[in-house]
N, C-alpha and C positions, 0 to 999 in steps of 0.2 A: 540605387542599392550599393551599400558600402562593400568594397572588395576586402575580404578577410583571408585571402590566399596566403599560404605559407611562403615566406620569402627567405632569401639566403642570409639576411642579416639577423634572423632570429637565433639566439643562442640555444643550442641543443643540450648543453651540459653533459651529464653522464650518458645520455643517449647518443651522443656523437659517435658515428662509426657503427652503430647497430645495423646488422644486415636486414635489408628489406627486399621483398620480392617485387619486381617491376615487370611491366609488359611494354613492349615497344615494337615499332616497325623497324625494318632493316634500314640502316643508315647511321652514319657517325653522329649526326646532330639531331636524330629523331627524339621526339618528346617521350618522357617516361610517364607511364600510367599505372595507377594502383590496381586497376581491374582490366581484364582483357575485353570486357564488355563496354568499356568507356565509349561514349558516343563520338569522341574526338579521335578515336583510334580507327581510322578508316582503311583497314587492310585486313586481308585474310591470313597473310603470312606474318603471324605475331611471334615474337621471340620473348621467352620468359627467362629471367635470370635474377640473381641476387647481387645487390650493390650495397656499399656502405652508405648510411644516411649522413650526408654532409652538405656543405654549401653547394658543391658542384651538382650533386644529385637534386637538391631543391631547385637549383637554377634551371634544370632540364625538365622539371615537372610540367605537365599540361595544366592550364589555368583551372580547369574544373577539378582535377584530382588534387591540386595543391590546396584547394579550399574544402572539398568534401570527401576526398579519397580516403579509403580505409587502408592505410599502409601497414597496419599491424592489427592483430586480433584485438578487439575492444577491451578485453579483460587484462591484457598485458600492461606493464608499466608504460611502454612506448605508446601503446594504443590509447591509454588514458591521457597521456601527455599531448598527443596530436589531436585528440578529440577536444581537449580543453583549449587548444589553440584555435582550431578551425571552426567552420560553421558560424555559430553565433557565440563562440567562445572568446578568449582573451583578445585575439587580433581584431575581432569585430567590436568588442566593448571599448577597446582603446581608441577607436575612431568615432564612435557615437557619443553624443552628449559632451562634446568637447568645445562646442561653440553653438550659437543660435542657429536653429534650422531655417534655411532660406524659404522653405515652403510654408512654414507655420511659425512666424515670429511676431513680435509685438515691440512697440517702442516703450521706453521707460516712462515717458509722460502719460501714455495710455494706462499703464499700470497705476500710476499715482492718481490719475483722475478717477479710475474705476474704484480704487480703494477708498478715496475720499467720499465718493457717492454712496458706497455701501455702509460707511460709518455714520450716515445721517438717516433720520426717519423720513418717510415719504411726506411731502408737503402738498397740501391741497391747493387747488387753483381757484381763480375767481369764477363766479357763476357763468360769465359769458363764454369762457373757453375752458370750462371745467372738464368736459369730456375729452377734448383734444389734448389738454395738458396732462391729464392722468394717463392717457395712452402713450404720449411721448416719454413721460417719466418711467412708465412701466417698461417700455422697450429699452430705455437706457439702463435700467436696473438689471433687466434680463441679460443684456449684453455684458454688463459688468460682472455678473455672476458667472457667465460663460468664460470670461477671461480669467476670473479667479480660479475656476476649476482647471482651466488649461495650464495656468502657472503652477498650481499645486501638483497636477498630474505630471508635468514635465520635471518638477523637482523630485518627485518620487521616482520617476524613471531614471533620472540622472544619478540619484543616490543608490538605487539598485544596481545600475551599471557600474558605478565606482566600487561598490561592494564586491560584485562578481570579479572585476578586474583585480582588485587588491587580494581577494581570496585566492585566485588562481596564481598570482605572483608569489603569495606566501607558500603555496604548495610546491612551487618550483622556484626556489630562491635564486637560482642562477639567472633567472629572467629579470630580477629586480633592477640591476644597473641599466639594462636596455630599456625597460618599461617605465622607469621612474619619471623621466621628463614628460612623457605622455600622461602619466597619472597626475602630475602636478597641474597640467593644463585642465584635466577633468575636475580636479578639486577646486580650481579657481572658478570654473564655470558653475559648479554646484553651489559655491558660496554666493555667486551673483544671483542665482535662482532663489536661494534661500532668503536673501535680502529682499527680493521682490515679493516673495510669498509672505514675508513678515509684514508687509504693508497692509495686507488684507486681514491680519489677525489683530484683534483688540485685546491687549493685555488685561485691561480692566474686566473685559468679558470673560477671560479665562479665570480670573480671580473670583468673579461672581459665580461662575459655573462650579468652581471648587467649593465655594461656600454653600451653594444650593444642594450639592451632593451630600454635604454633611448635615443638613438641617433635619431635625427630628419631626416626626408626624405631629402636626399641631392639633389643638382642640377645635372642632368644627361647630359653628353656631347653628346647629340643627334645629334648635327651638326658636330661632329668630323669625318673627312674622314676615320679614322681608323676603324670605325664601319660600313663602307659602304656596306660590304657584307651582313649585316642584311636587309637593305632596305632603305627606305626614313627616314627622321628625325622622323616622327610620329611613324613608326614601331620600330625604335631604342629606342625611349623614352618608348614605351609600354613594350618592352621586358626587358629593363634595370630596369624599375619600378617593374616588376614581379620578376626579379632577386633580387632586393633589399629586397622585402618583404620575399622572400624565405630565403635569407641569414640571415636577422635579426631574423626570426623565429628560424632557426637552431642555430644561434650563441647564442641566449638568452636561449636556452633550454639545460641545462646541463653544463658541464665543458670541453667539447671536445676541442681538439687542432685544429688550423686552417687547418692543413693538412687533417683533417677528413671531411672538407667541400669543398675541391677543386673541387669535382665533380659538384657542383652547377654552376660553370662557364661554363659548357657545355650547359646550358639551352638556352641562347640567340641565339646560333648557331644551335639549334636543327632543323633538317629538311633541313639544307643547305648543299649542296654537298661540300666535302673537296677540290675538284679541282676547285671550283669557284674562280674567281679572287678576291683577297683581303681576302680570308678566313683565312690564317695564321696570317695576320696582325690583323684582328678582334679578333681572338682567343687570341692573345697576349694582346690586349687592354682590353678585358674582364677580363683576369687573373690579369692584373695590377689594374683594377678598384676594383675587389674583395679584392686584397691584400691591397689596400689603406683603404678600410673599416676595414679590420682586424687590420691594424696599428692604425687607429683612436680609435678603441675599446680598444686596448692594452694601448695606451697612456692615455686614459681617466681612465683606471683602475689603472695605476701607479700614475697618477696625483691626485687621490683622497686623501684628507688629512687623516692623520693617526688618525682618530677619531673612537671610538668604542662606542656602546650603548647596553644597555640591552633591550631585546625584548622578549615578551612572545607570543607564538603561541598556539592557540586552535585548535587541530587536529580534522578532521571530525569524526563523530561517526562510529562505526563498523556497518556493514550492514549484518544481518543474512539472509535477505529475498531477496537479490538482484537476478534478473533474469539472470545476467551474472555470470558465475561460478567463475571467478577470481576477480570480483569486490566486495571486502569485506570492503571497506571504510578504515578509519583510515589512516595509512601511504601509503596504496595502491593507494589513490587518489592523492598523491603528484606527481608533475612532477619531472624530473631528477634534475633540478636545485635546487628546494626547498629541495629535499631529500639530495642533497649534502651539502646544507647550514646547515640543521639540524644535519647531521653527523659531519661536520667539526667544527661548532661553538657551539656545545652542551655544556651547563653548568649545567643544573639541569632539573628535570621533576617532575610533579605530574601526574603519570600515571593513577591514578584512575579518575582524572578530565580531562585527555587528554590535559594537558597543558605542553608545553616544554619551557624552558627558554634558550635563546641564548645570546651570547656576540659577536656581529657582527660589521664589519666596517660600516661606514656611508653610503657608496654607496649601500651595500646590504640592509641596513635598509630602505633606500628610496624605493627600489624596493619591499620589503616585504610589506611596508605600502601602496604601490600603487595597490597591488593585494588583492582584497576582497574575492576571491574564490580560493581554498576551505578552506582557513584559516581565523581565526580572529586574527589579529596582533595588539599588543599594545606595544608602546615603554615605557621605564622607565629610569629615570636618575640614579637610584641606583638599585642594585640587588634586585628583588622582593622577598618578603618573602612568605611562604606558604599561608598566609591569602589572598595574592593578586592574587594567581593563580586560586583558585577555592574554592567554599564553600562546606562543607561536606554535602553529600546527606542525606535525611531523611531515617533512617533505616526502614526495613520491620519488623514489629512485628505483633503479633496477634491483630486483630481488624482493620487492614487496609482494608482487603477484607471481606469475608463473614464467617470467622471462629469463630466469637463470636456473642453474642446477639446484636441486632441492637443498643441497648442503650449503648453498649461499643465500638462502631465503632470510629475509629480515622480518621482525615482528610487525604485524598489522595493527593499525590504530583505528579509532572511530572516525578520525578525519579522512583516512584512506577510504573507508567504506562510504562515507558521505560523498566523496568525490566520485567514487564508482557509481553511485546513484545518479549523479548529475550528468554523466556522460553516457550512461546506458541504463535502461530499465532492467533491474536485476531482482525484482521482488520475489520471483518464483525460482531463483537460482539456488542450487545446492553447491556446497564446497567441501572438499576433503581438507581438513585442517589437522594440525599436529600441535600438541602441547605436552608438557611434562605431567600435567594433571590428568588428562584424559587420553593420552596417546593419540592414535590416528582415529578421527571421527568424521562422519558425514553430517553436516549441519546446514540448515538454511541461513540465509544472510541475516534475518532479524534475530535469530538466536545468537549468532556471533556478535552482533551489535550489543545485545543484552549482556553477554559475558564480558565484553570489553568494558562496559559500564561498571561491572562488578570487579574489575581489576584483573581479568584474565589476560594471559600473555601467551601468544601462540603465533603460528605462521600458516599461511594459506599454501597448500600443496597444489591443488588443482580445482578448477570449477567444472561444472557439467559440460560446458562447451569445449573444455580442454581434453576430453577423453579421446583416445586415438581413433582417427577415422578408419584405420585398418580393422578395428573391431566393430565399430558402430555401423559403418556403411554396409558390410555384408549382412548384418542383422536387419537393418532397414530394408535391404533388398529381399530378404527372406519374408519379412512381414508383407511387403508389397505395397503398391499404391492403394489408396482408398477407392473402393468400388462405387459405382454410380447408384446401385440399388440399396435401399435401407435393409433389406432382408439379410444381406451379407454381414451387416453390422451387428444384428441381433438374431443369430440363427436359432431355429427351433430346437427344443430339447429332444434328445434321443431317448426313447423309452426303454429300449432293450439294452441291458448291461453287456450283452455280447457284441454289441457294435463297437468297433475299434475307436470311435470318436465319442463314446459315452463319457459324460462328465467333463468334456473339453472346456466348457464354459467356466470351470473352476480352476483351470490350470494357468501356468505362466504364459503359455503361448497365446491364449485368448486375451490375457492381460496386455501383452505387448501390442496385439492387434487393436484393442480398444484405445490404448494410449496414443497410438499413431494415427488412427482413423477418425476419432471423435474430435476433430479440429476443423476450424473454418478455413484455414490456409494450410496447404500441404507442407509448406516449409516448417510449420510448427510441429509437424509430426515427428521429425527426426530429433528435434530438441526435446520433445516429451520422452522419447526413447532414452536420451541421455540422462534425463532426470530419473526415469524409471530404473535405469541400470545402477545409478548411485544409491537410490532409495532401497533397492532390494536387499542390500547388505545391512540395513539398520535393524537392530533387534526389536526395538519398541517404536512403532511408527508415530506414536503420539509426540515424540520429540521433534517431529517435523512441523509442529504448530508454530507458525510465525506471528500469531497474534493479529492485531489490527493497526492500521495506520491512523493518522490524526483525523482522517475523514471517515473513520469507521469501516473502511473496506478491509476485507480479509487479506492477509499477506501469505496465505497458504499457497501450496503448489497448484498448478492447473487441475481442474477436476478430472480430465482424462487420465492424468497420471495416477490419481487416486483410484480410478477405475482399473488401471493396470496393476495396482498393488492389492486391491481388495475385491472379493467376489461377493455377490448378493446372497443373502440367506435363502431366498426362495429357490436358488439353484442347488442347494445342498439337501441331500436326503440321508438322514441318519437312521432310518428304520433298521438296516441290517445290524446295527450295533446296539439296538435296544434289547432289553430282556424279552424272552419269549412270553407270549400271552397265553394264559391257561385256557382261554376259549378258542377251540379249534375252528370256530366259524369266523373269527376275526383275524385280520392280517397283522400279526404281531411281529416282533423282531426275532432275530436268530441268535442273539447273544454273542455275536462275533466281536472279538477284542478290537479296540481302536488301534492298537499297535502303533505304527508310525504316525497315525493321525491324532494321537492323544494330545500332543503339544501344539497342534495347529491353533494359531491365535484367533480370538474372537473379540471384536470391538463393538461396543454399544454405548449409548449415552447414559444408560442407567441399568445396572445389573443387580441392584438391591431392591427386592420387593417391598422392603420396609420404608423406602424413600418414595414420596409421592411423585408420580410421573412415570409414564411408560418408557421402556427402552426403545431407542430408535437407531436405525442404521445411519452412518454418516451421509448416505445418499438420500435419506428420507427428507421430503420437504418440511416435515415437522421439526427436524433438527436445526434447520436454518443455518447450516454451515457448508463450507466448500469442501471440507475434508475432516480428518480427525483433529481434535483439539486436546490440549493437555488434560482437561477435566474428564475425558471419556474413560470408561471402565475397560479393563483388559481381562479376558477370560481365556480358557482353552476349551477345546471340544470335550475333553474329559470333565471339566467343570460343567459344561452345558448338559451332559448326560447324567450328572450326579444328582440333580434336583429338577423338579418339574413345576416350581412355583414362580418362575420368572413372569414378569408382566410385560409382554412384548407388544409392540405396535402391530395392528392387524394389516396395515398396508405394506410395510417394509419387512415384516417378520422380525423386527427388533434388533438386528445386528448384521454385521458383515464379517467375513472371515478372510484371513491372509490367504492369498492364492497358493494352491498346492504345487509342490515341487514334482518332478517327474516320478520319484519314488512314491510320494504320497498319493498322487493321482493313480498310479498303477495299482496300489493297494486298495484304493477306493473302488476302482473298477472290479478288482478281484473279489472284494467283499460283496459287492452287489451281485456278481455272478454266483457266488456261493449262496447268497441269500435266496436268489431266485430258484436255485436247485433245491434248497431246503423247502421252499414253498411248494415246488412241484412234487416232491416226495412226501408231502403231507397227505395221508389217506383221507382226511376229512375235507379236502378241497376237491372241487370238480375237475375233471380231466385226468385224474390219477390213473384211470384205466387205460389211457391212450399214450402213455409215456414211451419215449424212445430211450430205453434203458442203456443201449450201447453208446449213444451220444452222451448221455449224462455221465456214464462211467469214464469216458474219455475226457470230458471236461473236469471231472474231479481229479483225474490223474494229473492234468496240467496244473490245477490249483494246489495240489499237494507240494509241488516243487516251487511255489512262488517264493521269491526272496527279493530284498531291496535291490534296486538297479545298481550294478557295479559290485555286488557282493556275491560270493560263492556260497555262503552259508547264512542262516538266519536262526539264531538261538536266543530267545528271550522268553519271558513268561507268556507273552502274547502269542509267540510262535507255537508254543506247546498247546495252548488252547485252540489255535487255528488248526493244527494237525489233528487234534482230537475231534473237532467238529467235522473235518473232512472224513476221518475214519468212520464216524457214526453215519454220515451220509453214504459212504461207500457200502456200509453194511445194509442200509435201507435199500440202496440200489440193487445190491445182490439179492436181497429178499424179494424185491419186485421182479427181478429177472427170473428167479426160481418159480415164482408164482405164475409168470407168463409162459414158462417152459412146459409143454405138454408132458 
């Protein structure tokens, strides 16, 4: 295992002298630790202090913390710098792929022999030793192919390592003089690997593959009697067309010899008995047809004029978070043919910018330009200079993130965010940003990236993890740890509006509980609360849509955070606010004004009955989303009651609402209490004769004085309607009291 510990000779640049928190045992020469829980800190009497980060401090670091220790918060400039150095970062990359590996190496003559063997077609043996000879040759070819794959894989790994090292050095330019000698050694070894890999690539095969890729669909001899064993002319044409597409795909991929594709000729006769009449003739005709295609491709390759052009290729980005173990981007995304072209016609490279310069024949140039994925290809009349390949990335310095006062912040760039992705998974992170265009905003990282691509200029003020612990930790303590029983996560609904917890499932408190509890790991609960705290201040939650990454995975916030922001429609009862029903035997509404609930937001996938498709909640399995997306519709509760022709999903009830604030929840409870009293005072309903009028009168007196939380008065059009309804009910209660009085 290579040692990638931080050493005193590494230049710290602008981060020199930055205060870092250290933990140490008592003693003048005791080692410094990044965490008090470090396994090498074997004492209970731990001293915590701040020291400047410099060569002396690095020299006293324990070996484990020097390599893996978190000396600063990951989202700060210093944290990103140290993470880019440690672990498998720059210090590790500078040591690997700088010389042949002692445990898995090969000799130059072995590579030459293997390449020479693979450039020849298999040769048959005499009848006496035919079986033994074929077995020995097969084993030799298998061993040669394994060596070829090993050399190619090592070359890819070395190129990727050099790219990562060069990119890190470009982001922290003060490292360049110190790292350059080591980078030169890596480049020299990479060129040695490329030369060995080039022995396995057949340039003529690359040309033939390019020619095959450009060949047009030929006319098939479907009426030729030589193919009669296949069937009628329609079946012959169908099978020969499938054979053509198979052959063209195989011939255009890589640089293989025609003998490696002879098995394709068995496709058209698959499923036909060998003893069928005309089978041998058909087999021979198919072989001849495939051979004619091979000959056409070879002739087109040799007939290409001897013109060469300069071409630059922009390689795919490295992917640290791919769900597939071996899909790491960069050279791993290239097919065999493109890989062979890069190896054979390599001229120069800007490894930091993922740009490779090639000097290639015209036929190969045409094919490269015709393929837009996974490369960006650009031709040049002359050899491109360094300025044409890539622009230098903006370096990471103090002030880019949150390690300086806000007044000293520097504009963030796309390269800064890319580096932030490489050192820490931030797909679900929210940031407070500031720009002259939008002022202070809360945005997810993908939205910031998109704005930067559109020319946005702004600074990052703070991330969700930067929120003060003095505010978040008491809140987390109030929410409490996740209980062991599931019933506490999903409490039963309270039916009586007079219960003090009625409607609690709609409020902010229950939202915080679900955001913190609906997690697999308890440590994620507090992070979800930080995201929830930032998102609560956003007016339109659809702006939190982060889209999808290249793998098609949603870049939205964690689902528990959405549970903390939105409440389910099935938990909402709007009956008190509906118009009264003329039928006294039905339970209609009471016409109570929506009041402070009128502007409560309602989110659905489709609110237009004229558009095909039902409306779904973001939590509905039918929506197939992790949260809200930009294409969702936004309504209010007032819009919801204004019409009754919405086409809602019967499983999720069609929508979700923004969680109610304290004032809104208080009004919701008061409205339901008032509605229940109105139902009780309805003479047409059962139980009217057994009312406790004194209790109802006291409840109405309390409801008369309802006002928003923190306000001494409440004067709106809705408040006047509210008081009128209360007075009418008080009159009904007084009439009921007189009736019951002897």
